[in-house]
C-alpha positions as CSV (number, residue, x, y, z in Angstrom):
1,X,4.4,8.6,21.2
2,X,4.9,12.1,22.6
3,X,2.4,14.5,22.2
4,X,4.5,16.7,19.4
5,X,2.2,17.9,16.6
6,X,4.1,16.7,13.2
7,X,3.4,14.5,10.9
8,X,6.1,12.0,9.2
9,X,4.7,9.6,6.5
10,X,6.7,6.5,5.2
11,X,6.4,6.4,1.7
12,X,7.0,3.0,0.6
13,X,9.0,2.4,-2.8
14,X,8.5,5.5,-5.0
15,X,10.8,4.7,-7.4
16,X,8.5,1.4,-8.5
17,X,5.4,2.1,-7.0
18,X,4.2,5.5,-8.5
19,X,1.3,4.7,-11.0
20,X,-0.8,7.5,-12.2
21,X,0.0,10.2,-9.8
22,X,0.1,8.2,-6.7
23,X,2.5,10.3,-5.1
24,X,0.5,13.3,-5.5
25,X,-1.4,11.6,-2.5
26,X,2.0,12.1,-0.2
27,X,2.1,15.4,-1.4
28,X,-1.6,16.4,-0.6
29,X,-0.9,15.1,2.9
30,X,2.3,16.9,3.6
31,X,1.2,20.2,2.2
32,X,-2.4,20.1,4.1
33,X,-0.4,19.7,7.5
34,X,1.9,22.4,6.1
35,X,-0.8,24.7,5.8
36,X,-1.9,24.0,9.3
37,X,1.6,24.9,10.3
38,X,2.1,21.0,11.1
39,X,6.2,20.4,10.3
40,X,5.9,17.4,8.1
41,X,8.7,15.1,6.7
42,X,8.5,12.3,4.1
43,X,10.6,9.0,4.8
44,X,11.4,7.7,1.5
45,X,11.9,3.6,1.9
46,X,13.5,1.9,-1.1
47,X,14.3,-1.8,-1.1
48,X,16.5,-2.9,1.4
49,X,16.8,0.3,3.3
50,X,16.2,0.6,6.9
51,X,13.1,1.8,9.0
52,X,13.0,4.1,11.9
53,X,9.2,3.0,12.9
54,X,9.1,4.7,16.0
55,X,9.2,7.8,13.8
56,X,6.5,7.1,11.7
57,X,3.0,8.0,11.6
58,X,1.6,6.7,8.7
59,X,2.8,4.4,5.6
60,X,1.8,5.2,1.9
61,X,2.3,2.8,-0.8
62,X,1.2,3.2,-4.4
63,X,0.6,0.6,-7.4
64,X,2.8,-0.1,-9.8
65,X,2.9,-2.7,-13.1
66,X,3.1,-6.5,-12.4
67,X,7.1,-6.1,-13.0
68,X,7.4,-3.3,-10.2
69,X,5.4,-5.3,-8.1
70,X,7.7,-8.5,-8.7
71,X,10.8,-6.5,-8.0
72,X,9.3,-5.2,-4.4
73,X,7.6,-8.3,-3.4
74,X,10.2,-10.4,-1.9
75,X,11.5,-6.8,0.3
76,X,8.0,-6.5,0.9
77,X,7.4,-9.7,2.7
78,X,10.4,-9.1,4.9
79,X,9.4,-5.8,6.3
80,X,5.8,-7.2,6.5
81,X,5.7,-9.1,10.0
82,X,7.0,-5.6,11.6
83,X,4.5,-3.4,9.3
84,X,1.4,-5.5,10.4
85,X,2.3,-5.3,14.1
86,X,2.2,-1.5,13.7
87,X,-1.0,-1.5,11.6
88,X,-2.8,-3.5,14.2
89,X,-1.4,-0.9,17.0
90,X,-3.4,1.4,14.8
91,X,-0.9,3.0,12.7
92,X,-2.4,4.6,9.4
93,X,-1.7,3.6,5.8
94,X,-3.0,4.3,2.5
95,X,-2.5,1.3,0.2
96,X,-3.2,2.0,-3.9
97,X,-3.7,-0.8,-6.2
98,X,-0.6,-3.0,-6.2
99,X,0.0,-2.1,-2.6
100,X,-3.7,-3.0,-1.9
101,X,-3.2,-6.5,-3.5
102,X,0.1,-6.9,-1.7
103,X,-1.5,-6.2,1.7
104,X,-3.6,-9.3,1.1
105,X,-3.1,-12.9,0.8
106,X,-1.5,-12.9,-2.5
107,X,-2.1,-11.5,-6.1
108,X,-1.9,-13.7,-9.0
109,X,-0.6,-11.9,-12.0
110,X,-1.8,-11.9,-15.5
111,X,1.0,-14.6,-16.5
112,X,-0.2,-16.7,-13.6
113,X,2.6,-15.8,-11.4
114,X,1.5,-15.7,-7.5
115,X,3.1,-13.3,-5.5
116,X,2.3,-13.9,-1.8
117,X,0.9,-10.8,0.3
118,X,1.7,-10.1,3.8
119,X,-1.6,-11.1,5.0
120,X,-2.8,-8.2,7.2
121,X,-6.1,-7.8,4.6
122,X,-8.4,-11.0,4.3
123,X,-8.3,-10.3,0.6
124,X,-6.8,-12.0,-2.4
125,X,-6.4,-11.2,-6.1
126,X,-7.0,-13.0,-9.2
127,X,-6.4,-12.1,-12.8
128,X,-9.3,-10.6,-15.0
129,X,-10.0,-11.1,-18.5
130,X,-10.5,-7.3,-19.2
131,X,-9.2,-4.1,-17.4
132,X,-11.1,-2.2,-15.4
133,X,-10.6,1.3,-16.7
134,X,-12.5,4.6,-15.7
135,X,-14.0,7.0,-12.8
136,X,-15.0,5.7,-9.7
137,X,-17.4,7.1,-7.1
138,X,-17.7,5.0,-4.1
139,X,-20.2,5.7,-0.9
140,X,-18.2,4.8,2.4
141,X,-18.5,4.5,5.7
142,X,-16.1,6.4,7.0
143,X,-16.5,9.4,9.5
144,X,-16.4,12.1,6.5
145,X,-18.6,14.2,4.8
146,X,-19.3,13.8,2.0
147,X,-19.5,10.0,2.0
148,X,-18.5,9.8,-1.5
149,X,-15.2,9.2,-2.6
150,X,-13.9,9.6,-6.2
151,X,-11.0,8.6,-8.2
152,X,-9.6,6.6,-11.4
153,X,-9.2,2.9,-11.3
154,X,-6.7,1.2,-14.2
155,X,-6.4,-2.3,-13.0
156,X,-6.5,-6.1,-14.5
157,X,-6.7,-8.0,-11.2
158,X,-9.7,-8.9,-9.8
159,X,-10.0,-8.5,-5.4
160,X,-12.1,-10.6,-3.6
161,X,-12.6,-9.9,0.1
162,X,-12.7,-12.9,2.8
163,X,-15.0,-13.0,5.9
164,X,-12.5,-10.9,7.7
165,X,-12.5,-7.9,5.8
166,X,-15.1,-5.1,4.9
167,X,-15.2,-2.9,1.8
168,X,-14.0,0.8,2.0
169,X,-17.5,1.4,0.0
170,X,-20.1,0.6,-2.6
171,X,-19.6,1.8,-6.3
172,X,-21.9,4.1,-7.8
173,X,-19.5,4.2,-10.6
174,X,-16.9,1.9,-11.9
175,X,-15.8,-1.8,-11.2
176,X,-14.2,-1.3,-8.1
177,X,-12.7,-4.4,-6.4
178,X,-13.9,-7.3,-9.4
179,X,-17.3,-5.9,-11.0
180,X,-19.3,-8.3,-9.5
181,X,-20.2,-7.4,-5.8
182,X,-20.5,-3.8,-5.9
183,X,-17.6,-3.3,-3.5
184,X,-14.7,-1.0,-3.5
185,X,-11.5,-1.1,-1.8
186,X,-11.0,-2.6,1.8
187,X,-11.0,-1.1,5.7
188,X,-9.4,-2.7,8.2
189,X,-8.5,-0.9,11.9
190,X,-6.9,2.7,10.2
191,X,-5.6,0.9,7.2
192,X,-7.4,1.8,3.6
193,X,-6.9,-0.3,0.5
194,X,-8.1,0.7,-2.5
195,X,-8.2,0.9,-6.5
196,X,-8.5,4.7,-6.7
197,X,-5.5,6.2,-8.5
198,X,-5.7,9.9,-9.8
199,X,-4.6,11.0,-7.3
200,X,-6.7,10.2,-4.9
201,X,-6.3,12.6,-2.0
202,X,-5.9,16.0,-4.2
203,X,-9.9,15.4,-5.0
204,X,-10.9,14.2,-2.0
205,X,-9.9,16.5,0.8
206,X,-11.9,15.2,3.5
207,X,-10.1,11.7,3.3
208,X,-7.0,12.9,3.4
209,X,-7.9,15.0,6.6
210,X,-9.1,12.2,8.3
211,X,-5.6,10.3,7.5
212,X,-4.1,13.4,8.9
213,X,-6.2,13.2,11.8
214,X,-5.5,9.6,12.7
215,X,-1.9,10.4,12.2
216,X,-1.9,13.1,14.7
217,X,-4.0,11.0,17.2
218,X,-0.9,8.7,17.3
219,X,1.2,11.4,18.8
220,X,-1.4,11.8,21.3
221,X,-2.8,15.0,19.8
222,X,-6.4,15.4,19.5
223,X,-7.3,19.0,18.8
224,X,-9.6,19.4,15.9
225,X,-8.2,20.3,12.3
226,X,-8.1,23.9,11.3
227,X,-10.4,24.2,8.4
228,X,-8.8,24.9,5.0
229,X,-10.4,26.4,1.5
230,X,-10.9,23.5,-0.8
231,X,-13.6,24.9,-3.1
232,X,-11.7,23.7,-6.3
233,X,-10.8,20.3,-4.4
234,X,-14.3,19.8,-3.8
235,X,-15.4,21.1,-7.2
236,X,-13.5,18.6,-8.9
237,X,-14.9,15.9,-6.5
238,X,-18.3,17.3,-7.4
239,X,-17.6,17.0,-11.2
240,X,-17.1,13.0,-11.0
241,X,-19.8,12.6,-8.7
242,X,-22.1,14.1,-11.2
243,X,-21.2,11.3,-14.0
244,X,-22.3,8.8,-11.7
245,X,-25.5,10.4,-11.4
246,X,-25.7,10.8,-15.1
247,X,-24.5,7.2,-16.4
């Protein structure tokens, strides 16, 4: 890619996969780019529409109810091989909840219907008997300061990690992937899968900047990002972290 400093984010299925403010992640990323005078564009892609992959610096896909996931699942499988190839080549992606599930091997709905995933992540999702709902705090190994990530989970699926996957982090508060092994999300290459809604990035500006940095590096831009004022964002972050200490 060129060394032009700009940021193009591909937003997959925003009309179907946009639970609990997931669209706010795209707004946070593009705004943080613009505050730094980095031109940004949101490339919206719905079912059956073409994708100019060469123009994409990052991919985002949010969560949806089972019926919404079922509507986009076939189309997502069609673009899956090209998407997976780009992800293996270092294209960053943030996948929330339903998107995270469909990046894995399969997602089984509460009704027992199995939706095949694209298989990029070595994870699979089974239906749970109850929903995991509430604030989440997870400690991650990502190169960010602080190492904590916060968000809100609301999912019925229970996701399990295979040998080829590593967790995004360990939960200090909340259920995370399955409420059993203490993990939350999955991390592979520069792809982050997570159950954190709420939306995630406004309360985790340090993660937003890491994704932006990764995206710019795809264009050959290695300059450090100009620091931004983020006292309000981190105050919201620390409020949720404090709940984990008091729980």
